[in-house]
All heavy atoms as an XYZ file, in Angstrom:
997
protein
N      96.688     83.841     76.202
C      98.045     84.231     76.541
C      99.051     83.327     75.830
O     100.035     83.803     75.267
C      98.211     84.184     78.060
C      99.526     84.719     78.558
C      99.779     86.083     78.556
C     100.494     83.871     79.045
C     100.988     86.578     79.018
C     101.705     84.353     79.513
C     101.942     85.712     79.500
O     103.128     86.194     79.956
N      98.809     82.035     75.876
C      99.700     81.087     75.204
C      99.654     81.310     73.699
O     100.687     81.283     73.024
C      99.331     79.633     75.567
C      99.646     79.384     77.042
C     100.085     78.636     74.701
C      99.156     78.052     77.566
N      98.453     81.558     73.160
C      98.317     81.789     71.718
C      99.126     83.014     71.283
O      99.742     83.001     70.206
C      96.848     81.962     71.351
N      99.152     84.058     72.106
C      99.939     85.247     71.775
C     101.428     84.895     71.701
O     102.128     85.345     70.799
C      99.732     86.341     72.830
C      98.373     86.974     72.790
C      98.180     87.938     73.951
O      98.830     87.842     74.988
N      97.258     88.873     73.772
N     101.909     84.103     72.638
C     103.313     83.716     72.630
C     103.624     82.802     71.447
O     104.686     82.919     70.830
C     103.687     83.040     73.949
C     103.920     84.007     75.062
N     102.986     84.916     75.475
C     105.005     84.211     75.837
C     103.467     85.638     76.447
N     104.702     85.230     76.704
N     102.720     81.902     71.129
C     102.939     81.019     69.988
C     102.988     81.800     68.685
O     103.741     81.456     67.779
C     101.841     79.950     69.927
C     101.915     78.872     71.008
C     100.701     77.952     70.914
C     103.195     78.081     70.898
N     102.207     82.861     68.597
C     102.187     83.687     67.390
C     103.554     84.309     67.126
O     103.974     84.419     65.979
C     101.112     84.781     67.504
C     100.990     85.636     66.268
C     100.590     84.812     65.050
O      99.745     83.940     65.121
N     101.222     85.087     63.920
N     104.272     84.670     68.171
C     105.612     85.243     68.018
C     106.533     84.233     67.330
O     107.270     84.571     66.405
C     106.189     85.660     69.392
C     105.358     86.805     69.975
C     107.657     86.047     69.279
C     105.665     87.107     71.423
N     106.465     82.976     67.766
C     107.295     81.936     67.155
C     106.880     81.681     65.713
O     107.727     81.543     64.827
C     107.216     80.635     67.956
C     107.939     80.702     69.270
C     107.233     80.889     70.444
C     109.321     80.579     69.328
C     107.894     80.948     71.658
C     109.985     80.642     70.532
C     109.270     80.830     71.707
N     105.580     81.608     65.478
C     105.095     81.336     64.130
C     105.465     82.460     63.166
O     105.797     82.219     62.015
C     103.599     81.075     64.165
C     103.274     79.745     64.836
C     101.793     79.495     65.036
O     100.966     80.294     64.547
O     101.461     78.495     65.694
N     105.434     83.705     63.642
C     105.847     84.840     62.821
C     107.319     84.713     62.442
O     107.720     85.104     61.345
C     105.603     86.169     63.574
O     104.211     86.251     63.891
C     106.018     87.371     62.752
N     108.114     84.143     63.329
C     109.544     83.959     63.070
C     109.820     82.708     62.242
O     110.970     82.394     61.967
C     110.295     83.882     64.394
N     108.757     81.994     61.870
C     108.938     80.807     61.053
C     109.209     79.534     61.832
O     109.637     78.529     61.282
N     108.959     79.571     63.125
C     109.184     78.406     63.973
C     107.821     77.881     64.422
O     106.991     78.641     64.909
C     110.027     78.783     65.216
C     110.188     77.596     66.144
C     111.366     79.335     64.790
N     107.594     76.588     64.242
C     106.327     75.986     64.647
C     106.573     75.101     65.867
O     107.055     73.978     65.740
C     105.719     75.171     63.513
C     104.432     74.486     63.898
C     103.367     74.731     62.863
C     102.077     74.014     63.205
N     101.264     74.717     64.141
N     106.259     75.596     67.064
C     106.458     74.776     68.270
C     105.558     73.540     68.237
O     104.407     73.608     67.823
C     106.050     75.703     69.416
C     106.088     77.078     68.848
C     105.787     76.932     67.388
N     106.108     72.428     68.678
C     105.323     71.201     68.734
C     105.047     70.760     70.161
O     104.140     69.976     70.398
C     106.034     70.050     67.991
O     107.330     69.885     68.552
C     106.140     70.363     66.504
N     105.845     71.257     71.107
C     105.662     70.896     72.508
C     105.808     72.158     73.354
O     106.701     72.970     73.124
C     106.718     69.868     72.975
C     106.577     68.567     72.203
C     106.600     69.612     74.473
C     107.673     67.572     72.522
N     104.930     72.304     74.328
C     105.055     73.380     75.306
C     105.300     72.724     76.655
O     104.480     71.928     77.123
C     103.776     74.243     75.369
C     103.507     74.881     74.018
C     103.902     75.297     76.463
C     102.182     75.595     73.938
N     106.447     73.002     77.262
C     106.776     72.441     78.561
C     106.235     73.349     79.647
O     106.482     74.552     79.634
C     108.292     72.294     78.715
C     108.982     71.445     77.658
C     110.484     71.485     77.851
C     108.470     70.028     77.712
N     105.518     72.773     80.572
C     104.911     73.594     81.609
C     105.525     73.377     82.987
O     105.209     74.098     83.904
C     103.383     73.374     81.674
C     102.722     73.850     80.408
C     103.062     71.904     81.924
N     106.372     72.402     83.126
C     106.986     72.173     84.422
C     108.272     71.368     84.264
O     108.662     71.004     83.165
C     106.024     71.482     85.379
C     105.595     70.099     84.897
O     106.182     69.581     83.925
O     104.668     69.541     85.489
N     108.902     71.098     85.376
C     110.159     70.362     85.328
C     109.982     68.911     84.898
O     110.911     68.292     84.402
C     110.862     70.429     86.679
C     111.508     71.782     86.991
C     112.079     71.802     88.393
C     112.585     72.113     85.993
N     108.777     68.363     85.044
C     108.544     67.005     84.551
C     108.660     66.979     83.028
O     109.159     66.021     82.445
C     107.182     66.477     84.993
C     107.106     66.206     86.465
C     106.328     67.000     87.284
C     107.827     65.165     87.034
C     106.265     66.762     88.639
C     107.767     64.918     88.391
C     106.981     65.719     89.205
N     108.206     68.048     82.370
C     108.355     68.156     80.925
C     109.809     68.265     80.519
O     110.237     67.666     79.534
N     110.590     69.024     81.272
C     112.030     69.139     80.993
C     112.701     67.786     81.190
O     113.550     67.376     80.393
C     112.677     70.217     81.894
C     114.188     70.231     81.736
C     112.095     71.582     81.585
N     112.291     67.069     82.218
C     112.835     65.727     82.470
C     112.508     64.797     81.301
O     113.366     64.047     80.836
C     112.265     65.188     83.778
C     112.645     63.767     84.094
C     113.975     63.388     84.234
C     111.664     62.793     84.261
C     114.321     62.081     84.530
C     111.999     61.488     84.564
C     113.325     61.137     84.700
O     113.661     59.833     84.991
N     111.278     64.860     80.799
C     110.899     64.054     79.642
C     111.721     64.404     78.414
O     112.149     63.518     77.665
N     111.961     65.698     78.199
C     112.783     66.126     77.067
C     114.222     65.645     77.236
O     114.872     65.239     76.268
C     112.741     67.645     76.927
N     114.713     65.671     78.447
C     116.068     65.178     78.737
C     116.175     63.695     78.377
O     117.133     63.268     77.726
C     116.381     65.402     80.220
C     117.564     64.635     80.745
C     118.860     65.062     80.476
C     117.387     63.496     81.511
C     119.955     64.357     80.964
C     118.469     62.785     81.998
C     119.747     63.219     81.723
O     120.822     62.528     82.201
N     115.193     62.900     78.800
C     115.228     61.462     78.501
C     115.101     61.185     77.010
O     115.658     60.211     76.511
C     114.112     60.740     79.261
C     114.271     60.653     80.773
C     113.054     59.972     81.385
C     115.554     59.929     81.158
N     114.376     62.043     76.289
C     114.165     61.839     74.856
C     115.370     62.257     74.021
O     115.470     61.875     72.862
C     112.926     62.612     74.398
N     116.281     63.022     74.591
C     117.442     63.499     73.855
C     118.560     62.466     73.884
O     119.103     62.167     74.949
C     117.951     64.810     74.453
O     119.206     65.146     73.906
N     118.936     61.928     72.712
C     120.013     60.932     72.696
C     121.343     61.482     73.207
O     122.114     60.772     73.831
C     120.130     60.540     71.225
C     118.919     61.054     70.556
C     118.385     62.163     71.401
N     121.603     62.751     72.966
C     122.884     63.325     73.387
C     122.920     63.578     74.890
O     123.945     63.391     75.527
C     123.144     64.628     72.637
C     123.315     64.393     71.155
C     123.122     65.662     70.358
O     122.362     66.539     70.749
N     123.788     65.744     69.228
N     121.801     64.014     75.461
C     121.792     64.332     76.890
C     121.574     63.114     77.776
O     122.190     62.977     78.822
C     120.719     65.383     77.190
C     120.908     66.750     76.558
C     119.719     67.642     76.867
C     122.197     67.390     77.043
N     120.688     62.234     77.351
C     120.299     61.128     78.232
C     121.375     60.066     78.382
O     121.238     59.166     79.215
C     119.001     60.497     77.740
O     119.193     59.907     76.471
N     122.442     60.133     77.611
C     123.515     59.148     77.766
C     124.458     59.513     78.908
O     125.314     58.725     79.282
C     124.337     59.027     76.465
O     124.868     60.303     76.127
C     123.483     58.484     75.338
N     124.289     60.702     79.474
C     125.149     61.145     80.566
C     124.863     60.325     81.821
O     123.726     60.189     82.243
C     124.918     62.628     80.858
C     125.734     63.142     81.992
N     127.064     63.447     81.851
C     125.428     63.380     83.278
C     127.537     63.865     83.009
N     126.564     63.830     83.886
N     125.903     59.762     82.397
C     125.774     59.019     83.650
C     126.160     59.949     84.788
O     126.952     60.862     84.626
C     126.694     57.797     83.643
C     126.339     56.766     82.596
C     124.995     56.098     82.838
O     124.591     55.935     84.004
O     124.338     55.755     81.841
N     125.608     59.722     85.940
C     125.922     60.545     87.099
C     124.778     61.476     87.426
O     123.612     61.174     87.170
N     125.107     62.621     87.976
C     124.094     63.566     88.447
C     123.994     64.747     87.493
O     124.998     65.322     87.086
C     124.421     64.051     89.868
C     124.405     62.851     90.838
C     123.438     65.118     90.319
C     124.850     63.182     92.233
N     122.757     65.100     87.149
C     122.460     66.249     86.304
C     121.451     67.102     87.061
O     120.541     66.571     87.700
C     121.856     65.804     84.948
C     121.428     66.996     84.130
C     122.843     64.946     84.184
N     121.604     68.406     86.982
C     120.649     69.302     87.626
C     120.143     70.306     86.602
O     120.904     70.817     85.788
C     121.294     70.031     88.792
N     118.847     70.554     86.661
C     118.236     71.620     85.882
C     117.837     72.709     86.862
O     117.163     72.427     87.859
C     116.994     71.130     85.133
C     117.300     70.167     84.028
C     117.000     68.831     84.146
C     117.912     70.617     82.865
C     117.286     67.946     83.129
C     118.209     69.737     81.842
C     117.894     68.397     81.971
N     118.254     73.932     86.587
C     117.948     75.065     87.451
C     117.157     76.075     86.634
O     117.640     76.569     85.616
C     119.236     75.714     88.012
C     118.897     76.896     88.904
C     120.064     74.679     88.774
N     115.937     76.354     87.070
C     115.053     77.294     86.398
C     114.870     78.503     87.302
O     114.181     78.418     88.322
C     113.706     76.627     86.114
C     112.669     77.594     85.578
O     113.049     78.612     84.947
O     111.466     77.340     85.794
N     115.523     79.612     86.941
C     115.408     80.834     87.732
C     114.245     81.632     87.170
O     114.332     82.198     86.082
C     116.711     81.655     87.704
C     117.865     80.821     88.244
C     116.543     82.944     88.519
C     119.219     81.478     88.140
N     113.151     81.644     87.908
C     111.965     82.377     87.503
C     111.926     83.747     88.156
O     112.877     84.164     88.827
N     110.810     84.440     87.986
C     110.733     85.792     88.531
C     110.692     85.779     90.057
O     111.386     86.553     90.696
C     109.531     86.548     87.965
C     109.612     88.024     88.220
C     110.470     88.813     87.491
C     108.856     88.614     89.221
C     110.585     90.178     87.732
C     108.951     89.973     89.475
C     109.817     90.751     88.728
N     109.894     84.889     90.641
C     109.764     84.849     92.095
C     110.368     83.614     92.739
O     110.591     83.606     93.950
C     108.289     84.945     92.501
C     107.710     86.303     92.193
O     108.244     87.305     92.606
N     106.623     86.326     91.444
N     110.587     82.567     91.968
C     111.109     81.330     92.530
C     112.184     80.746     91.622
O     112.246     81.051     90.442
C     109.995     80.269     92.698
O     109.414     79.994     91.420
C     108.924     80.724     93.675
N     112.995     79.893     92.213
C     113.986     79.120     91.471
C     113.680     77.656     91.728
O     113.569     77.234     92.878
C     115.414     79.462     91.940
O     115.660     80.841     91.654
C     116.456     78.615     91.236
N     113.510     76.910     90.647
C     113.199     75.491     90.768
C     114.419     74.679     90.338
O     115.087     75.020     89.365
C     111.993     75.120     89.909
C     110.740     75.834     90.373
C     109.531     75.494     89.549
N     109.797     75.715     88.128
C     109.160     75.087     87.158
N     108.249     74.201     87.418
N     109.449     75.345     85.899
N     114.667     73.618     91.088
C     115.829     72.771     90.839
C     115.350     71.325     90.721
O     114.652     70.826     91.600
C     116.851     72.877     91.984
C     117.274     74.324     92.183
C     118.048     71.967     91.740
C     118.004     74.582     93.476
N     115.727     70.674     89.628
C     115.456     69.246     89.454
C     116.785     68.517     89.473
O     117.719     68.903     88.771
C     114.730     68.986     88.138
N     116.877     67.484     90.273
C     118.094     66.692     90.372
C     117.831     65.311     89.784
O     116.912     64.606     90.204
C     118.526     66.579     91.829
S     120.075     65.694     92.035
N     118.642     64.933     88.799
C     118.517     63.656     88.118
C     119.798     62.869     88.377
O     120.894     63.361     88.117
C     118.307     63.854     86.602
C     117.044     64.672     86.366
C     118.261     62.521     85.871
C     116.898     65.175     84.951
N     119.648     61.672     88.911
C     120.804     60.814     89.170
C     120.630     59.534     88.371
O     119.636     58.820     88.542
C     120.932     60.506     90.656
N     121.589     59.256     87.496
C     121.559     58.070     86.643
C     120.216     57.911     85.932
O     119.582     56.866     85.985
C     121.911     56.819     87.454
C     123.324     56.889     87.979
O     124.234     57.326     87.283
N     123.519     56.485     89.220
N     119.787     59.013     85.319
C     118.575     59.073     84.493
C     117.271     58.974     85.275
O     116.208     58.866     84.688
C     118.604     58.008     83.395
C     119.779     58.116     82.468
C     119.742     57.041     81.436
C     121.060     57.004     80.689
N     121.159     55.893     79.787
N     117.337     59.036     86.593
C     116.142     58.981     87.419
C     115.952     60.329     88.117
O     116.879     60.837     88.751
C     116.257     57.881     88.486
C     116.334     56.488     87.919
C     115.032     56.094     87.252
O     113.946     56.331     87.778
N     115.129     55.486     86.078
N     114.751     60.892     87.993
C     114.439     62.134     88.688
C     114.385     61.834     90.182
O     113.561     61.048     90.634
C     113.105     62.691     88.195
C     112.662     64.014     88.803
C     113.655     65.124     88.474
C     111.277     64.379     88.294
N     115.302     62.428     90.925
C     115.414     62.139     92.353
C     114.715     63.171     93.226
O     114.166     62.822     94.260
C     116.883     62.038     92.771
C     117.625     60.927     92.109
C     117.103     59.612     92.588
N     117.882     58.541     91.976
C     117.550     57.288     92.026
N     116.477     56.917     92.663
N     118.281     56.379     91.438
N     114.768     64.423     92.828
C     114.127     65.433     93.662
C     113.874     66.701     92.862
O     114.556     66.987     91.885
C     114.983     65.757     94.894
O     116.217     66.327     94.497
N     112.872     67.429     93.308
C     112.577     68.762     92.794
C     112.437     69.664     94.015
O     111.711     69.337     94.956
C     111.273     68.792     91.966
C     111.417     67.934     90.711
C     110.907     70.227     91.602
C     110.143     67.833     89.893
N     113.144     70.751     94.004
C     113.099     71.712     95.110
C     112.780     73.094     94.550
O     113.154     73.416     93.425
C     114.427     71.772     95.860
C     114.853     70.470     96.470
C     114.000     70.145     97.695
N     114.455     68.927     98.328
C     113.921     67.735     98.151
N     112.905     67.595     97.323
N     114.378     66.684     98.779
N     112.124     73.889     95.361
C     111.814     75.268     94.992
C     112.382     76.200     96.049
O     112.186     75.983     97.244
C     110.290     75.482     94.880
O     109.768     74.583     93.900
C     109.965     76.916     94.472
N     113.094     77.212     95.593
C     113.618     78.261     96.466
C     112.771     79.499     96.209
O     112.552     79.873     95.058
C     115.098     78.563     96.139
C     115.962     77.316     96.303
C     115.623     79.702     97.012
C     117.378     77.489     95.783
N     112.313     80.136     97.236
C     111.458     81.311     97.084
C     112.272     82.575     96.821
O     112.076     83.609     97.459
C     110.556     81.492     98.305
C     109.505     80.417     98.381
O     108.991     79.990     97.354
N     109.198     79.971     99.569
N     113.165     82.477     95.877
C     113.978     83.607     95.442
C     114.180     83.468     93.948
O     114.338     82.355     93.447
C     115.326     83.636     96.153
C     115.198     83.885     97.641
C     116.531     83.929     98.310
C     116.296     84.177     99.800
N     117.508     84.185    100.559
N     114.181     84.590     93.255
C     114.368     84.556     91.820
C     114.836     85.901     91.307
O     115.544     86.642     92.002
N     114.413     86.242     90.112
C     114.834     87.493     89.486
C     114.382     88.703     90.308
O     115.121     89.675     90.444
C     114.327     87.562     88.037
C     115.006     86.463     87.216
C     114.571     88.942     87.414
C     114.454     86.276     85.830
N     113.185     88.618     90.890
C     112.703     89.729     91.722
C     113.625     89.961     92.910
O     113.863     91.110     93.304
C     111.279     89.462     92.193
N     114.176     88.891     93.466
C     115.112     89.009     94.583
C     116.403     89.690     94.124
O     116.942     90.549     94.824
C     115.438     87.613     95.158
O     114.220     86.924     95.415
C     116.261     87.713     96.419
N     116.877     89.305     92.948
C     118.083     89.918     92.388
C     117.854     91.410     92.175
O     118.677     92.243     92.558
C     118.472     89.224     91.068
C     118.913     87.778     91.339
C     119.569     89.993     90.328
C     119.048     86.926     90.096
N     116.719     91.752     91.588
C     116.387     93.156     91.317
C     116.291     93.948     92.617
O     116.799     95.066     92.718
C     115.072     93.247     90.503
C     114.536     94.659     90.467
C     115.283     92.709     89.095
N     115.645     93.361     93.634
C     115.490     94.054     94.913
C     116.851     94.300     95.568
O     117.105     95.383     96.106
C     114.585     93.223     95.818
C     113.964     93.975     96.943
C     112.850     93.227     97.678
N     112.926     91.779     97.690
C     112.188     90.966     96.920
N     111.333     91.467     96.068
N     112.317     89.662     97.006
N     117.751     93.319     95.496
C     119.081     93.485     96.075
C     119.860     94.579     95.345
O     120.502     95.425     95.975
C     119.864     92.152     96.026
O     119.136     91.168     96.762
C     121.253     92.302     96.618
N     119.785     94.571     94.021
C     120.462     95.615     93.239
C     119.901     96.982     93.608
O     120.648     97.938     93.829
C     120.309     95.360     91.725
C     121.061     94.101     91.312
C     120.807     96.558     90.916
C     120.763     93.628     89.901
N     118.589     97.066     93.677
C     117.929     98.329     93.998
C     118.342     98.837     95.380
O     118.674    100.009     95.551
C     116.413     98.144     93.932
O     115.744     99.304     94.328
N     118.310     97.957     96.378
C     118.687     98.351     97.743
C     120.147     98.767     97.827
O     120.490     99.708     98.532
C     118.432     97.197     98.721
C     116.956     96.903     98.918
O     116.109     97.737     98.508
O     116.642     95.822     99.464
N     121.008     98.072     97.100
C     122.443     98.339     97.164
C     122.820     99.624     96.441
O     123.665    100.387     96.917
C     123.236     97.159     96.564
O     122.867     95.962     97.255
C     124.729     97.376     96.693
N     122.202     99.876     95.297
C     122.595    101.035     94.485
C     121.744    102.272     94.748
O     122.087    103.356     94.279
C     122.499    100.703     92.987
O     121.129    100.396     92.664
C     123.415     99.555     92.625
N     120.636    102.112     95.453
C     119.748    103.249     95.691
C     118.861    103.585     94.508
O     118.214    104.624     94.476
N     118.812    102.713     93.532
C     117.941    102.925     92.373
C     116.566    102.335     92.671
O     116.376    101.629     93.660
C     118.543    102.264     91.129
O     118.645    100.870     91.327
N     115.619    102.632     91.813
C     114.289    102.053     91.984
C     114.312    100.612     91.464
O     115.144    100.267     90.619
C     113.224    102.840     91.209
O     113.468    102.692     89.803
C     113.216    104.312     91.600
N     113.401     99.788     91.949
C     113.322     98.432     91.409
C     113.078     98.426     89.892
O     113.633     97.584     89.184
C     112.150     97.805     92.165
C     112.128     98.539     93.474
C     112.518     99.950     93.115
N     112.294     99.373     89.397
C     112.036     99.443     87.952
C     113.322     99.728     87.178
O     113.571     99.120     86.131
C     110.985    100.511     87.648
N     114.155    100.627     87.699
C     115.427    100.926     87.040
C     116.354     99.713     87.067
O     117.018     99.406     86.068
C     116.120    102.109     87.721
C     115.444    103.435     87.506
C     116.011    104.508     88.430
O     116.411    104.231     89.562
N     116.048    105.743     87.928
N     116.387     99.029     88.197
C     117.241     97.852     88.327
C     116.793     96.744     87.385
O     117.620     96.092     86.744
C     117.240     97.345     89.776
O     117.785     98.318     90.632
N     115.479     96.538     87.285
C     114.957     95.518     86.378
C     115.263     95.890     84.929
O     115.672     95.047     84.135
C     113.455     95.327     86.574
C     112.792     94.295     85.659
C     113.419     92.916     85.844
C     111.295     94.252     85.928
N     115.091     97.159     84.578
C     115.393     97.604     83.214
C     116.859     97.366     82.875
O     117.185     96.882     81.788
C     115.061     99.080     83.047
C     115.316     99.580     81.644
C     114.983    101.057     81.477
O     114.200    101.592     82.283
O     115.521    101.653     80.547
N     117.761     97.677     83.801
C     119.187     97.434     83.571
C     119.482     95.948     83.423
O     120.283     95.551     82.574
C     120.024     98.018     84.705
C     120.156     99.519     84.604
O     120.016    100.093     83.542
N     120.421    100.161     85.730
N     118.833     95.129     84.246
C     119.050     93.687     84.163
C     118.574     93.145     82.819
O     119.255     92.337     82.189
C     118.324     92.984     85.311
C     118.551     91.475     85.426
C     120.023     91.162     85.636
C     117.718     90.917     86.565
N     117.432     93.619     82.361
C     116.918     93.183     81.067
C     117.812     93.689     79.936
O     118.140     92.960     79.012
C     115.464     93.657     80.867
C     114.542     92.923     81.837
C     115.007     93.456     79.425
C     113.146     93.509     81.922
N     118.209     94.936     80.017
C     118.986     95.546     78.942
C     120.407     95.018     78.851
O     120.904     94.715     77.776
C     119.038     97.061     79.135
C     119.817     97.754     78.011
C     119.913     99.234     78.211
N     118.593     99.831     78.075
C     118.293    101.066     78.466
N     119.212    101.809     79.008
N     117.092    101.546     78.301
N     121.078     94.884     79.985
C     122.501     94.549     79.969
C     122.808     93.113     80.376
O     123.890     92.617     80.094
C     123.288     95.501     80.877
C     123.145     96.943     80.496
C     122.475     97.831     81.314
C     123.663     97.409     79.299
C     122.335     99.161     80.966
C     123.531     98.739     78.933
C     122.858     99.621     79.774
N     121.890     92.455     81.072
C     122.154     91.100     81.534
C     123.385     91.066     82.417
O     123.516     91.857     83.342
N     124.322     90.190     82.095
C     125.545     90.044     82.883
C     126.695     90.884     82.353
O     127.783     90.886     82.929
C     125.975     88.569     82.894
C     125.002     87.636     83.553
S     124.964     87.881     85.318
C     126.637     87.493     85.749
N     126.480     91.594     81.247
C     127.560     92.383     80.649
C     127.977     93.536     81.559
O     127.181     94.071     82.316
C     127.111     92.949     79.300
C     126.886     91.895     78.252
C     126.654     92.512     76.890
N     125.709     93.612     76.893
C     124.422     93.511     76.540
N     123.935     92.357     76.159
N     123.639     94.563     76.551
N     129.230     93.909     81.429
C     129.745     95.085     82.144
C     129.020     96.330     81.644
O     128.700     96.433     80.460
C     131.252     95.247     81.883
C     132.107     94.215     82.541
C     132.424     94.538     83.990
O     132.182     95.665     84.443
O     132.924     93.622     84.665
N     128.773     97.251     82.539
C     128.173     98.526     82.159
C     129.119     99.639     82.583
O     130.156     99.397     83.197
C     126.807     98.726     82.847
O     127.025     98.876     84.265
C     125.869     97.560     82.605
N     128.732    100.855     82.286
C     129.554    101.987     82.718
C     129.250    102.374     84.168
O     129.733    103.374     84.658
C     129.354    103.184     81.781
C     127.904    103.632     81.714
O     127.039    102.961     82.305
O     127.642    104.657     81.061
N     128.444    101.553     84.837
C     128.088    101.798     86.223
C     128.666    100.676     87.095
O     128.053     99.632     87.257
C     126.562    101.852     86.364
C     126.115    102.199     87.763
O     126.891    102.123     88.710
N     124.854    102.553     87.892
N     129.857    100.885     87.674
C     130.485     99.825     88.463
C     129.673     99.436     89.702
O     129.702     98.285     90.126
C     131.843    100.395     88.860
C     131.901    101.784     88.375
C     130.685    102.071     87.562
N     128.934    100.388     90.278
C     128.119    100.067     91.458
C     127.014     99.081     91.094
O     126.725     98.148     91.846
C     127.513    101.341     92.044
N     126.401     99.273     89.916
C     125.363     98.352     89.449
C     125.953     96.966     89.246
O     125.400     95.969     89.704
C     124.723     98.849     88.153
C     123.912     97.777     87.459
C     122.635     97.454     87.904
C     124.447     97.044     86.396
C     121.908     96.445     87.296
C     123.725     96.039     85.787
C     122.460     95.744     86.236
O     121.747     94.738     85.644
N     127.093     96.896     88.561
C     127.698     95.596     88.267
C     128.110     94.877     89.550
O     127.919     93.659     89.682
C     128.890     95.756     87.324
C     129.342     94.459     86.756
N     128.608     93.766     85.816
C     130.436     93.704     87.017
C     129.228     92.641     85.522
N     130.341     92.586     86.229
N     128.640     95.600     90.516
C     129.031     94.997     91.791
C     127.798     94.472     92.520
O     127.821     93.370     93.081
C     129.775     96.023     92.653
C     130.279     95.466     93.952
C     131.081     96.493     94.731
C     131.570     95.899     96.035
N     132.326     96.870     96.822
N     126.711     95.242     92.512
C     125.467     94.805     93.160
C     124.889     93.583     92.458
O     124.373     92.667     93.110
C     124.449     95.948     93.169
N     124.973     93.559     91.140
C     124.500     92.401     90.372
C     125.301     91.164     90.745
O     124.732     90.099     91.016
C     124.612     92.675     88.873
C     124.319     91.493     87.943
C     122.883     91.015     88.102
C     124.603     91.883     86.496
N     126.618     91.276     90.776
C     127.469     90.143     91.132
C     127.155     89.645     92.543
O     127.083     88.436     92.787
C     128.950     90.529     91.023
C     129.418     90.805     89.614
C     129.311     89.573     88.731
O     129.566     88.458     89.152
N     128.913     89.787     87.489
N     126.936     90.574     93.470
C     126.633     90.201     94.841
C     125.290     89.463     94.923
O     125.185     88.419     95.569
C     126.589     91.446     95.741
C     126.295     91.129     97.192
S     126.164     92.600     98.233
C     124.622     93.273     97.638
N     124.285     89.978     94.239
C     122.965     89.347     94.308
C     122.964     87.974     93.632
O     122.342     87.033     94.122
C     121.898     90.253     93.705
O     122.155     90.497     92.339
N     123.690     87.840     92.525
C     123.805     86.537     91.869
C     124.568     85.552     92.746
O     124.227     84.364     92.806
C     124.479     86.676     90.507
C     123.657     87.375     89.429
C     124.499     87.609     88.190
C     122.410     86.574     89.100
N     125.576     86.029     93.431
C     126.345     85.183     94.337
C     125.465     84.684     95.478
O     125.546     83.515     95.872
C     127.539     85.960     94.884
O     128.257     85.182     95.797
N     124.607     85.552     96.001
C     123.693     85.145     97.069
C     122.734     84.064     96.583
O     122.498     83.073     97.290
C     122.913     86.357     97.593
C     123.750     87.322     98.385
C     123.016     88.616     98.712
O     121.922     88.874     98.216
N     123.623     89.434     99.554
N     122.190     84.233     95.380
C     121.289     83.213     94.833
C     122.044     81.913     94.571
O     121.542     80.824     94.870
C     120.609     83.711     93.554
C     119.614     82.734     92.918
C     118.502     82.360     93.892
C     119.032     83.338     91.646
N     123.253     82.006     94.049
C     124.066     80.813     93.805
C     124.358     80.082     95.112
O     124.345     78.843     95.154
C     125.365     81.183     93.097
N     124.596     80.825     96.182
C     124.816     80.202     97.489
C     123.565     79.461     97.963
O     123.659     78.378     98.539
C     125.246     81.242     98.519
C     126.665     81.717     98.312
O     127.466     81.054     97.660
N     126.968     82.899     98.824
N     122.397     80.046     97.723
C     121.129     79.378     98.084
C     120.954     78.080     97.275
O     120.552     77.054     97.819
C     119.945     80.294     97.807
C     119.844     81.485     98.725
C     119.122     81.160    100.021
O     118.422     80.132    100.101
O     119.272     81.945    100.968
N     121.270     78.149     95.999
C     121.172     76.962     95.139
C     122.160     75.905     95.612
O     121.817     74.732     95.739
C     121.384     77.341     93.658
C     120.239     78.219     93.160
C     121.536     76.098     92.802
C     120.482     78.874     91.813
N     123.378     76.303     95.892
C     124.397     75.376     96.380
C     123.986     74.754     97.703
O     124.169     73.548     97.914
C     125.747     76.079     96.506
C     126.861     75.108     96.778
O     126.922     74.043     96.191
N     127.745     75.467     97.696
N     123.418     75.545     98.588
C     122.937     75.009     99.878
C     121.867     73.949     99.641
O     121.852     72.906    100.298
C     122.387     76.140    100.756
C     121.796     75.657    102.031
C     122.613     75.319    103.105
C     120.418     75.516    102.182
C     122.066     74.849    104.298
C     119.869     75.057    103.360
C     120.694     74.716    104.424
N     120.995     74.199     98.688
C     119.944     73.224     98.360
C     120.553     71.936     97.840
O     120.106     70.837     98.206
C     118.967     73.824     97.324
O     118.408     75.020     97.871
C     117.861     72.862     96.981
N     121.580     72.045     96.986
C     122.255     70.843     96.486
C     122.878     70.038     97.619
O     122.772     68.817     97.671
C     123.349     71.194     95.482
C     122.858     71.531     94.116
C     123.374     72.633     93.444
C     121.883     70.775     93.482
C     122.926     72.945     92.165
C     121.432     71.093     92.214
C     121.953     72.178     91.557
N     123.572     70.721     98.513
C     124.281     70.013     99.581
C     123.348     69.453    100.638
O     123.665     68.466    101.285
C     125.338     70.917    100.264
O     124.701     72.085    100.775
C     126.427     71.313     99.284
N     122.178     70.067    100.787
C     121.250     69.540    101.805
C     120.374     68.479    101.186
O     119.822     67.636    101.788
C     120.403     70.649    102.393
O     119.587     71.249    101.419
């Protein structure tokens, strides 16, 4: 599976040298970057996956916490589907095709904004707690 994905990059003329498999890898890349690692204060990495959202909190270059929220793209798709009456497959296709761009379907865009707002509220709650 990994070899298939690497082949896509190699076909495009890009030779990956590192594959990050978790937030510890992202943290290592952050520390290795001269431009990013000079930032003082709090930095957060938010990885919105299909079923989960992972959050890494870095304070003064130290990894302080990693949290996982059991909501992700599937949750967004389900909310859009329930709100608009479309199938989950249609909602996922629209999300992939249009992303955050406006479409000619205002009900879809409103449902997308609502579902993203709900996920953002969950992320914000995690930060504050």
